[in-house]
PDB file as gemmi writes it, atoms N, CA and C in Angstrom:
CRYST1    1.000    1.000    1.000  90.00  90.00  90.00 P 1                      
ATOM      1  N   MET A   1      22.799  12.281  19.510  1.00  0.00           N  
ATOM      2  CA  MET A   1      23.315  11.879  18.350  1.00  0.00           C  
ATOM      3  C   MET A   1      22.961  12.113  17.132  1.00  0.00           C  
ATOM      4  N   ILE A   2      21.512  12.200  16.627  1.00  0.00           N  
ATOM      5  CA  ILE A   2      21.221  13.022  15.454  1.00  0.00           C  
ATOM      6  C   ILE A   2      21.167  14.490  15.298  1.00  0.00           C  
ATOM      7  N   ARG A   3      22.482  14.574  14.454  1.00  0.00           N  
ATOM      8  CA  ARG A   3      22.514  16.286  14.664  1.00  0.00           C  
ATOM      9  C   ARG A   3      21.861  16.784  12.758  1.00  0.00           C  
ATOM     10  N   GLY A   4      21.011  17.510  13.313  1.00  0.00           N  
ATOM     11  CA  GLY A   4      20.702  17.545  11.930  1.00  0.00           C  
ATOM     12  C   GLY A   4      20.063  17.062  10.775  1.00  0.00           C  
ATOM     13  N   GLY A   5      19.578  16.383  11.340  1.00  0.00           N  
ATOM     14  CA  GLY A   5      18.793  14.645  10.275  1.00  0.00           C  
ATOM     15  C   GLY A   5      20.241  14.488   9.508  1.00  0.00           C  
ATOM     16  N   ARG A   6      21.408  14.265  10.238  1.00  0.00           N  
ATOM     17  CA  ARG A   6      22.852  13.329  10.469  1.00  0.00           C  
ATOM     18  C   ARG A   6      23.327  12.728  10.970  1.00  0.00           C  
ATOM     19  N   VAL A   7      23.405  11.593  10.579  1.00  0.00           N  
ATOM     20  CA  VAL A   7      24.486  10.479  11.555  1.00  0.00           C  
ATOM     21  C   VAL A   7      25.552   9.917  10.989  1.00  0.00           C  
ATOM     22  N   MET A   8      26.747  10.522  12.069  1.00  0.00           N  
ATOM     23  CA  MET A   8      27.816  10.332  11.485  1.00  0.00           C  
ATOM     24  C   MET A   8      28.450   8.690  11.970  1.00  0.00           C  
ATOM     25  N   VAL A   9      28.796   7.796  10.713  1.00  0.00           N  
ATOM     26  CA  VAL A   9      28.755   6.425  10.881  1.00  0.00           C  
ATOM     27  C   VAL A   9      29.459   5.776  12.362  1.00  0.00           C  
ATOM     28  N   ALA A  10      30.774   7.160  13.148  1.00  0.00           N  
ATOM     29  CA  ALA A  10      31.400   6.586  14.383  1.00  0.00           C  
ATOM     30  C   ALA A  10      30.328   7.161  15.338  1.00  0.00           C  
ATOM     31  N   ASP A  11      29.237   7.436  15.187  1.00  0.00           N  
ATOM     32  CA  ASP A  11      28.427   7.424  16.040  1.00  0.00           C  
ATOM     33  C   ASP A  11      27.314   6.662  16.378  1.00  0.00           C  
ATOM     34  N   TRP A  12      27.150   5.763  15.417  1.00  0.00           N  
ATOM     35  CA  TRP A  12      26.352   4.483  15.237  1.00  0.00           C  
ATOM     36  C   TRP A  12      26.561   3.317  17.027  1.00  0.00           C  
ATOM     37  N   GLU A  13      27.942   2.932  16.186  1.00  0.00           N  
ATOM     38  CA  GLU A  13      28.640   2.403  18.096  1.00  0.00           C  
ATOM     39  C   GLU A  13      27.882   3.172  18.807  1.00  0.00           C  
ATOM     40  N   SER A  14      27.811   4.019  19.371  1.00  0.00           N  
ATOM     41  CA  SER A  14      27.660   4.834  20.588  1.00  0.00           C  
ATOM     42  C   SER A  14      26.455   4.983  20.889  1.00  0.00           C  
ATOM     43  N   MET A  15      25.845   4.733  19.502  1.00  0.00           N  
ATOM     44  CA  MET A  15      23.842   4.892  19.876  1.00  0.00           C  
ATOM     45  C   MET A  15      23.108   4.042  20.961  1.00  0.00           C  
ATOM     46  N   SER A  16      22.340   3.596  21.471  1.00  0.00           N  
ATOM     47  CA  SER A  16      21.448   2.909  22.333  1.00  0.00           C  
ATOM     48  C   SER A  16      20.768   2.041  21.389  1.00  0.00           C  
ATOM     49  N   ILE A  17      20.197   1.441  21.818  1.00  0.00           N  
ATOM     50  CA  ILE A  17      19.403   0.268  20.084  1.00  0.00           C  
ATOM     51  C   ILE A  17      17.721   1.217  20.394  1.00  0.00           C  
ATOM     52  N   SER A  18      16.970   1.921  21.306  1.00  0.00           N  
ATOM     53  CA  SER A  18      15.918   2.790  20.526  1.00  0.00           C  
ATOM     54  C   SER A  18      16.354   3.815  19.976  1.00  0.00           C  
ATOM     55  N   GLU A  19      17.950   4.949  19.845  1.00  0.00           N  
ATOM     56  CA  GLU A  19      18.163   5.597  19.069  1.00  0.00           C  
ATOM     57  C   GLU A  19      18.008   4.979  17.998  1.00  0.00           C  
ATOM     58  N   LEU A  20      18.806   3.863  17.921  1.00  0.00           N  
ATOM     59  CA  LEU A  20      18.870   3.144  16.597  1.00  0.00           C  
ATOM     60  C   LEU A  20      17.408   2.975  15.901  1.00  0.00           C  
ATOM     61  N   PHE A  21      16.714   2.201  16.463  1.00  0.00           N  
ATOM     62  CA  PHE A  21      14.830   1.746  16.230  1.00  0.00           C  
ATOM     63  C   PHE A  21      14.885   3.383  15.894  1.00  0.00           C  
ATOM     64  N   GLU A  22      15.068   4.378  16.404  1.00  0.00           N  
ATOM     65  CA  GLU A  22      14.286   5.593  15.212  1.00  0.00           C  
ATOM     66  C   GLU A  22      15.000   5.992  14.742  1.00  0.00           C  
ATOM     67  N   LEU A  23      16.397   6.104  14.346  1.00  0.00           N  
ATOM     68  CA  LEU A  23      16.797   6.348  13.523  1.00  0.00           C  
ATOM     69  C   LEU A  23      16.386   5.087  12.398  1.00  0.00           C  
ATOM     70  N   HIS A  24      16.100   4.509  12.515  1.00  0.00           N  
ATOM     71  CA  HIS A  24      15.663   3.213  11.137  1.00  0.00           C  
ATOM     72  C   HIS A  24      14.228   3.497  10.324  1.00  0.00           C  
ATOM     73  N   GLN A  25      13.295   3.814  11.481  1.00  0.00           N  
ATOM     74  CA  GLN A  25      12.125   4.607  11.482  1.00  0.00           C  
ATOM     75  C   GLN A  25      12.576   5.313  10.513  1.00  0.00           C  
ATOM     76  N   GLN A  26      13.343   7.033  10.940  1.00  0.00           N  
ATOM     77  CA  GLN A  26      13.403   7.864  10.211  1.00  0.00           C  
ATOM     78  C   GLN A  26      13.875   7.654   8.562  1.00  0.00           C  
ATOM     79  N   MET A  27      14.689   7.069   8.546  1.00  0.00           N  
ATOM     80  CA  MET A  27      15.126   6.304   7.138  1.00  0.00           C  
ATOM     81  C   MET A  27      13.843   5.665   6.429  1.00  0.00           C  
ATOM     82  N   GLN A  28      13.352   4.559   6.875  1.00  0.00           N  
ATOM     83  CA  GLN A  28      12.204   4.262   6.605  1.00  0.00           C  
ATOM     84  C   GLN A  28      11.367   5.002   5.815  1.00  0.00           C  
ATOM     85  N   SER A  29      10.799   6.402   6.320  1.00  0.00           N  
ATOM     86  CA  SER A  29       9.702   6.998   6.186  1.00  0.00           C  
ATOM     87  C   SER A  29      10.148   7.980   5.373  1.00  0.00           C  
ATOM     88  N   VAL A  30      11.191   8.464   5.478  1.00  0.00           N  
ATOM     89  CA  VAL A  30      12.090   9.509   4.487  1.00  0.00           C  
ATOM     90  C   VAL A  30      12.361   8.102   3.310  1.00  0.00           C  
ATOM     91  N   LEU A  31      12.066   7.257   3.154  1.00  0.00           N  
ATOM     92  CA  LEU A  31      12.544   6.239   1.983  1.00  0.00           C  
ATOM     93  C   LEU A  31      11.662   5.916   1.141  1.00  0.00           C  
ATOM     94  N   ARG A  32      10.282   5.715   2.121  1.00  0.00           N  
ATOM     95  CA  ARG A  32       8.943   5.654   1.526  1.00  0.00           C  
ATOM     96  C   ARG A  32       8.478   6.685   0.934  1.00  0.00           C  
ATOM     97  N   ASP A  33       8.570   7.689   1.541  1.00  0.00           N  
ATOM     98  CA  ASP A  33       8.380   9.053   0.787  1.00  0.00           C  
ATOM     99  C   ASP A  33       8.474   8.919  -0.793  1.00  0.00           C  
ATOM    100  N   LYS A  34       9.902   8.993  -0.791  1.00  0.00           N  
ATOM    101  CA  LYS A  34      10.911   9.013  -2.003  1.00  0.00           C  
ATOM    102  C   LYS A  34      10.104   8.390  -3.084  1.00  0.00           C  
ATOM    103  N   LEU A  35      10.424   6.861  -2.685  1.00  0.00           N  
ATOM    104  CA  LEU A  35       9.728   5.644  -3.759  1.00  0.00           C  
ATOM    105  C   LEU A  35       8.375   5.868  -3.768  1.00  0.00           C  
ATOM    106  N   ILE A  36       7.080   6.562  -3.354  1.00  0.00           N  
ATOM    107  CA  ILE A  36       6.018   6.994  -3.603  1.00  0.00           C  
ATOM    108  C   ILE A  36       5.883   8.045  -4.636  1.00  0.00           C  
ATOM    109  N   ALA A  37       6.966   9.398  -4.264  1.00  0.00           N  
ATOM    110  CA  ALA A  37       6.673  10.152  -5.286  1.00  0.00           C  
ATOM    111  C   ALA A  37       7.377   9.818  -6.409  1.00  0.00           C  
ATOM    112  N   LYS A  38       8.286   8.523  -6.352  1.00  0.00           N  
ATOM    113  CA  LYS A  38       9.202   8.475  -7.600  1.00  0.00           C  
ATOM    114  C   LYS A  38       7.704   7.341  -8.666  1.00  0.00           C  
ATOM    115  N   LYS A  39       7.505   6.789  -7.655  1.00  0.00           N  
ATOM    116  CA  LYS A  39       6.358   5.408  -8.763  1.00  0.00           C  
ATOM    117  C   LYS A  39       5.239   6.624  -9.486  1.00  0.00           C  
ATOM    118  N   GLU A  40       4.909   7.727  -8.708  1.00  0.00           N  
ATOM    119  CA  GLU A  40       4.032   8.497  -9.189  1.00  0.00           C  
ATOM    120  C   GLU A  40       5.019   9.563 -10.356  1.00  0.00           C  
ATOM    121  N   LEU A  41       5.830   9.271 -10.145  1.00  0.00           N  
ATOM    122  CA  LEU A  41       6.410  10.361 -11.247  1.00  0.00           C  
ATOM    123  C   LEU A  41       6.597   9.211 -12.324  1.00  0.00           C  
ATOM    124  N   LEU A  42       7.070   8.088 -12.649  1.00  0.00           N  
ATOM    125  CA  LEU A  42       7.157   6.573 -13.233  1.00  0.00           C  
ATOM    126  C   LEU A  42       5.958   6.577 -14.168  1.00  0.00           C  
ATOM    127  N   GLU A  43       4.896   6.031 -13.494  1.00  0.00           N  
ATOM    128  CA  GLU A  43       3.345   6.027 -13.665  1.00  0.00           C  
ATOM    129  C   GLU A  43       3.161   7.027 -14.585  1.00  0.00           C  
ATOM    130  N   ASP A  44       3.151   8.058 -13.996  1.00  0.00           N  
ATOM    131  CA  ASP A  44       2.404   9.227 -15.126  1.00  0.00           C  
ATOM    132  C   ASP A  44       3.682   9.419 -16.825  1.00  0.00           C  
ATOM    133  N   ARG A  45       4.536   9.520 -16.226  1.00  0.00           N  
ATOM    134  CA  ARG A  45       5.397   9.292 -17.657  1.00  0.00           C  
ATOM    135  C   ARG A  45       4.705   7.897 -18.631  1.00  0.00           C  
ATOM    136  N   LEU A  46       4.758   6.370 -18.356  1.00  0.00           N  
ATOM    137  CA  LEU A  46       4.494   5.702 -18.590  1.00  0.00           C  
ATOM    138  C   LEU A  46       3.138   5.644 -19.445  1.00  0.00           C  
ATOM    139  N   LEU A  47       1.848   6.572 -18.721  1.00  0.00           N  
ATOM    140  CA  LEU A  47       0.698   6.838 -19.151  1.00  0.00           C  
ATOM    141  C   LEU A  47       0.798   7.409 -20.214  1.00  0.00           C  
ATOM    142  N   ARG A  48       2.037   9.033 -19.860  1.00  0.00           N  
ATOM    143  CA  ARG A  48       1.972   9.785 -21.527  1.00  0.00           C  
ATOM    144  C   ARG A  48       2.580   8.549 -22.550  1.00  0.00           C  
ATOM    145  N   LEU A  49       3.616   8.053 -22.508  1.00  0.00           N  
ATOM    146  CA  LEU A  49       4.252   7.322 -23.558  1.00  0.00           C  
ATOM    147  C   LEU A  49       3.453   6.051 -24.172  1.00  0.00           C  
ATOM    148  N   ASN A  50       2.241   5.747 -23.386  1.00  0.00           N  
ATOM    149  CA  ASN A  50       1.678   4.558 -23.820  1.00  0.00           C  
ATOM    150  C   ASN A  50       0.134   4.847 -23.340  1.00  0.00           C  
ATOM    151  N   PRO A  51      -0.740   5.477 -23.868  1.00  0.00           N  
ATOM    152  CA  PRO A  51      -1.735   5.924 -23.203  1.00  0.00           C  
ATOM    153  C   PRO A  51      -3.137   4.803 -23.426  1.00  0.00           C  
ATOM    154  N   PRO A  52      -3.956   4.524 -22.765  1.00  0.00           N  
ATOM    155  CA  PRO A  52      -4.345   3.266 -23.070  1.00  0.00           C  
ATOM    156  C   PRO A  52      -5.419   3.842 -24.438  1.00  0.00           C  
ATOM    157  N   SER A  53      -5.602   2.790 -25.087  1.00  0.00           N  
ATOM    158  CA  SER A  53      -6.509   2.733 -26.400  1.00  0.00           C  
ATOM    159  C   SER A  53      -7.638   3.609 -26.653  1.00  0.00           C  
ATOM    160  N   ASP A  54      -8.789   3.367 -25.838  1.00  0.00           N  
ATOM    161  CA  ASP A  54      -9.564   4.208 -25.396  1.00  0.00           C  
ATOM    162  C   ASP A  54      -9.502   5.461 -25.328  1.00  0.00           C  
ATOM    163  N   ILE A  55      -8.342   5.784 -24.758  1.00  0.00           N  
ATOM    164  CA  ILE A  55      -7.810   7.776 -24.578  1.00  0.00           C  
ATOM    165  C   ILE A  55      -7.539   8.049 -26.160  1.00  0.00           C  
ATOM    166  N   VAL A  56      -6.836   7.123 -26.448  1.00  0.00           N  
ATOM    167  CA  VAL A  56      -6.249   7.808 -28.177  1.00  0.00           C  
ATOM    168  C   VAL A  56      -7.629   7.699 -28.723  1.00  0.00           C  
ATOM    169  N   LEU A  57      -7.839   6.510 -29.148  1.00  0.00           N  
ATOM    170  CA  LEU A  57      -9.787   6.632 -29.722  1.00  0.00           C  
ATOM    171  C   LEU A  57     -10.596   7.698 -29.273  1.00  0.00           C  
ATOM    172  N   GLY A  58     -10.705   8.290 -28.825  1.00  0.00           N  
ATOM    173  CA  GLY A  58     -11.680   8.707 -27.815  1.00  0.00           C  
ATOM    174  C   GLY A  58     -12.975   8.088 -27.297  1.00  0.00           C  
ATOM    175  N   LYS A  59     -12.785   6.812 -27.496  1.00  0.00           N  
ATOM    176  CA  LYS A  59     -13.979   5.753 -27.501  1.00  0.00           C  
ATOM    177  C   LYS A  59     -14.039   5.967 -25.201  1.00  0.00           C  
ATOM    178  N   ASP A  60     -14.982   5.219 -25.085  1.00  0.00           N  
ATOM    179  CA  ASP A  60     -15.157   5.131 -23.773  1.00  0.00           C  
ATOM    180  C   ASP A  60     -16.100   3.417 -23.631  1.00  0.00           C  
ATOM    181  N   ARG A  61     -15.135   2.720 -22.898  1.00  0.00           N  
ATOM    182  CA  ARG A  61     -15.193   1.223 -23.400  1.00  0.00           C  
ATOM    183  C   ARG A  61     -16.740   0.513 -22.820  1.00  0.00           C  
ATOM    184  N   ARG A  62     -17.202   1.927 -21.864  1.00  0.00           N  
ATOM    185  CA  ARG A  62     -18.428   1.387 -21.488  1.00  0.00           C  
ATOM    186  C   ARG A  62     -19.586   1.419 -22.201  1.00  0.00           C  
ATOM    187  N   SER A  63     -19.455   2.110 -23.386  1.00  0.00           N  
ATOM    188  CA  SER A  63     -20.390   2.485 -24.087  1.00  0.00           C  
ATOM    189  C   SER A  63     -20.819   0.527 -25.317  1.00  0.00           C  
TER     190      SER A  63                                                      
END                                                                             
């Protein structure tokens, strides 16, 4: 049912519960990885746009 990483909508009706659950897990894994990568990218951009004041001023807050 899963051909080359793609499932046709018409195939869903003929898939067993275990096949559907496997597809769900695969989709969940792919989406999790994409979200983590996007979050890291956005956090990096945010840090470059708005660096913490101790980095900008060259100060260490522990001093």
